[in-house]
N, C-alpha and C positions, 0 to 999 in steps of 0.2 A: 666630479669636483672633489679634490682632496684638500684638507686643511690640517696643518700641523701646528699644535699649540703646546706650550709647556704647562703641565699640571700645576696647580697651586701648591700641592703637598709634597712634591719630590722633584728631582731633576730629570726624570724620564720624560720622553716625548709621547704625546697622545695624538694619534692620527684620526681625524674625523673624515671618513670617506663614505662611499656608496654602501658599504656594509656595516657602517656604524649604527649601533642601537642607542637612541636617546630616550630616556624616560623623562616625562614632563608632568608637572602638576599645575592645575588651574583652579583658582579659588577666588577670583576677583569679585564675584557677586554672590549668586545663589545656586551655583552648581559646583559640587566638589568632584573634580575629574582627575584621572590619571591615565596616561597612555604611554606606549612604547612604539616608536616609529623607526623604521630602518631606512637609512639613506635619505631622510627628509620627505620621502614620498610614499613609502609602504607601511601601512598601519598594521602592527603586529597585535596590539591589544588597545582597546579604547573603552574606558569605564567612566560613566557619568552618574552621579547621585544628585538628582534634582530636588530642590526645596519648594517648588511651585505650590504644591498643596499646602505646605506650612504657612506660606505668606499670603495665600488667597484671602483669608479672613480679614487681613489688615489692608487689603487693597494695594499692596506694594511691599517691597523688600524692607524689612526692619534690620538694620545693620548688626545690632547686638545679637539678635536671634540667629541671623545668618552665620555669624562667626562661631557661635556655639555649635550650630549644626555641622559646620566644617570640622570642628574638633572631634565630633562624634563619628564622622564618616571617613576621615582622612586615612586612617590605617586600614580600614576595610577596602577602600578603592585601590590603595597601593598594593595590598596583598592580592586582590583580584586581578590587577593588571599584570603582575608577575605570573600568576597562575594561568591566565589566558595565553600569555606569550610563551610560557614554558621555559623561561630563563630565570637566572638569578642576578643579584646585584653585581657580581664580578664580571658578568658578560655585558653590562651596560658601559658604553663609552663615555657618557656624560649625563649629568642630571640637570634638568631645567625647571624653572618656576616662573610664573607670572609675577612681575614686581610692580606693575601699574600700567595704566590708571585703573582705579577700582576702589572698593571700600577697604580702608586701611586694615581694620581688624580681620577681615576675611583674607586679604592678601598675605598677611603675616602667617596665617596658619599654613597655607600652601608653600610659601617661600621657605619658611623654616623647616618644613618637612623635606623639601628638596635639598636644602643645604645640609641637613643632617645625613641624608643618604649619601651625598657627595663626600662628606667627611668620613662616614663609616666605611665607604668603599674606596677611599683615596682616589676620587675621580673629579674632573672639573665640574664646576657649577656654572650654569648659564642663566643670567637673569633676562627675561624676555618682556618686551613691551607688548601689552595686550592687543593694541591696534595692529602692530606688525604681525601678530599671530593670526588675526582675522584675514589679513592679506595672504599669509602663508597657507591658509586652508585651501587655496587654489592650487598649490603645488601637489597636494595629496592625490595620487592616482592619475596624475596628468604629466605632460612633458612641457608645461609652461615654463618659460624663462623670460626675464626682462629683455628689452624694455616694454613697458605697457602703461596705460592710464588706468588707475584704479578708482572706483567709486566705493567708498566705505560708508555704509549706512547702519547705524546701531542705535541703541537706546540713548546713548549720550553723545554720539559723534556723527557728523555728516561731513565728509571730506572728499575732495577730488585730489588724488595723489599722482604725481609723475614719478614712476619707478624706472629710473635709468639703468640701474644695476642692483645687485643684491646689497650693496653698501652705499648706494646713492639714491635717496628718495627725497622728494620735495612736495609739500602740501601746497597746491596752487589755488585751491578754493575750499571754503568751509562755511558752515552756517554761522551767522552773526547773532543768532538767538537760539531757538529750539532746534534740537536735532530731529531728524525724521521720526525716530522711535519715540521721542518725548511727545511730539505732535500727535502721533497715533494714540499714545496712551491717554493723553489729555482729552482728545475728542472722544475716545472710547468711554472714558468716565463721564463725560458730558452727556452722552446719550444713554448712560446707564449700564454699560457693559462691565462685567466683572473682570478682575485682574487674572491673567495678563490680557489687557484689552486689545493690543495690536493684532494678534492672530485672529481673534474673534471678529474684529472690524473687517479684516481681510476676507473672512468667510462670508460675512453678510454682504460685502461689496460685490461678490461674484454673482449674487442674485438680483442686484439692482441695476438701474440705468445710470451709467457714468455721466450722462449729459442732462440729467434731470434738473440739476441746479448748477448755475455758473458761479464757481468760486474763484477768487482772485489769485493769480500767480504773482509772486514777488517780482519787483522791478530792480532788484539788486544787480549791479553790474559785474562784469568779469565772470569768474567761476564760483562766486560766493552764493550763499543761499540765505533765505529768510522765510520762516514759517509762522511767525507771530501773527501776521496779518491774516493768514489762512485760518489760524486758530480762532481769531476774533470773528471772522466772517462766519465760521462754522457755529460759533456761539449765537450770533444773531439769527442765523438760519433756524437753529433749534428753538430759540425764543419766539420766532414768528409762528411756530406751531403751539408751543406750550402756553404762551400767553393767551391763546384763543381756545385752550383746552382741546386742541386737535391732535389725534394720535400721530406720533412721529412716523414718517415713511423711512424707517431705519435703513432698509436696503438701498434706497436711492440716495440718502444722505451719505452713507458709507461709500457707495460707488462714486459719487461726485467728488467727495474728499480724496479718495484714493486716485482718481483720475488726475486731479490737480497736482498732487504730490508726484506721482509717477511721471507725468508730462514734464514737470519742472526739472526733475532729475535727468530725464532723457535728453532734454534740450541742452542742458549744461554739459553733460558728458560728450554729446556729439560735437558741441562747439570746441571742447578741449581736445578731442581727437583730431578735428580738422585743423585747428590752429597749431597744434604741436606735431602734426604729421606722424602720429602713431597708428599702428595697424592692429594693436591688440588692446582689448579692454577687459578689466577684471571687476567683478562685483563681489563685495565682501561685507561681512558683519551680520549681526542677527537679523536685520531687516532684509537681508538678501534672500530670505525665505519667502518674502511677500510675493504673491502670485503675479500681480500687475507690474510691479517694479521689475521683477525677473523677466516677464514677457517683453516689456518695452526695451530693456537693455539687450536682450537676445535678438530683438528685431534689427539691431545694428548689423547683424550678419548680412542683411539685404544690401548693405553698402560696402560689403567686402571686408568687414572687420572680423577678426577672430575674437570670440567672446567666451569668457570663462566665468563660472560661478561654482562655489563649493557644492558638494552633495548636501542635501538638506540636513543630515545629521552633523555636518561640520560647519553649518552656518551659525548656530547658537554656540554659546561657550562650551569648549571641550578642550582636552589636553593634547589631542593629536596635532591640532594647529599650533600649539605652543612648542611641541617637539620639532615640528617642521620649521617654525621660525628660528628656533635655536640652531638648527642645522644650516639654514640659508642666510639668515640676517645676522652678521657679526659686526665687529668694529664699533662704529658709533651708534649702531642701532640696537645692540644688545651687549651684555657685559659678560665676557667669557673669563672664567677663572678669577672671579672677584667675589670672594665669600663675604665681603663687607658691604656689598650693594644693599641699599635700603628700598623699601616699598614707597610708592608715591600715589596720591589720590587723583591728581590731575596731570595733564601733559605739561612737562617742564618747558618753559620758554627758552 
């Protein structure tokens, strides 16, 4: 795939093709990341500085602290990405940065760093939607091409997306309340698990009986989701033990909760594949690392579907997926050569 675009800073043409190197920066939440990716699929360098240890004592991400940590780490991860790749700024075809959704103060650090590099080296700047980046993680080290149905599951979003082409995507289903990641974190806190609770709940679930407790699946129609009822049912289940001073059967509660969530996602995705007559399905987002969700979605192979999910290191926030999105998703889905693009905290309507 070749794309020719005018640079913002001169009249020369820039060709974005299979040999192009894109450097991207990701700072939407609590990871400061920088990566260089060739042709949208080959990762040349990938550097991530995590803040999990810093935010653990608060039980969640504190935006002001996160932004300050990004400022501390940003130059270090950029220098390390250049060092690992063995290239310099002149060899980069374009610079990209996540512009949203995310924490505004955090986004500003990464976006402004990417814009500064673009200005310094007279190269295009590409503003990338964070959710598109999660989808693009599936292009890394694969031959995946649209069309496909995507299930995006993250801390703040749960969506089924019909990806018709690189420039034509449509959300056909989404959560009407809590996202999957939010539901995991809230139930994890409910049963006393420390931050980040989702992965710890997943680990406990693998030791429990997924059918120990029958928890309700939402009755929302179409491809939409609702997890508020499940959260309430989980609270009642926990209280049925704590009110009687009975120790919580943690593994069974976690396994039952996880079975309910994963079964709901599986049924909705299978329904979307069948009704839209698509043969490929993509799993994306931080919660794509969840063992049971991953297992259920990959079981769709039994019905003849091609199933893709990112490598574990590309599920959670990283800059390689941002560089891949900058390469593949352009036009209405990203902003090429627009140095004036601003960050945004939520999906724009």
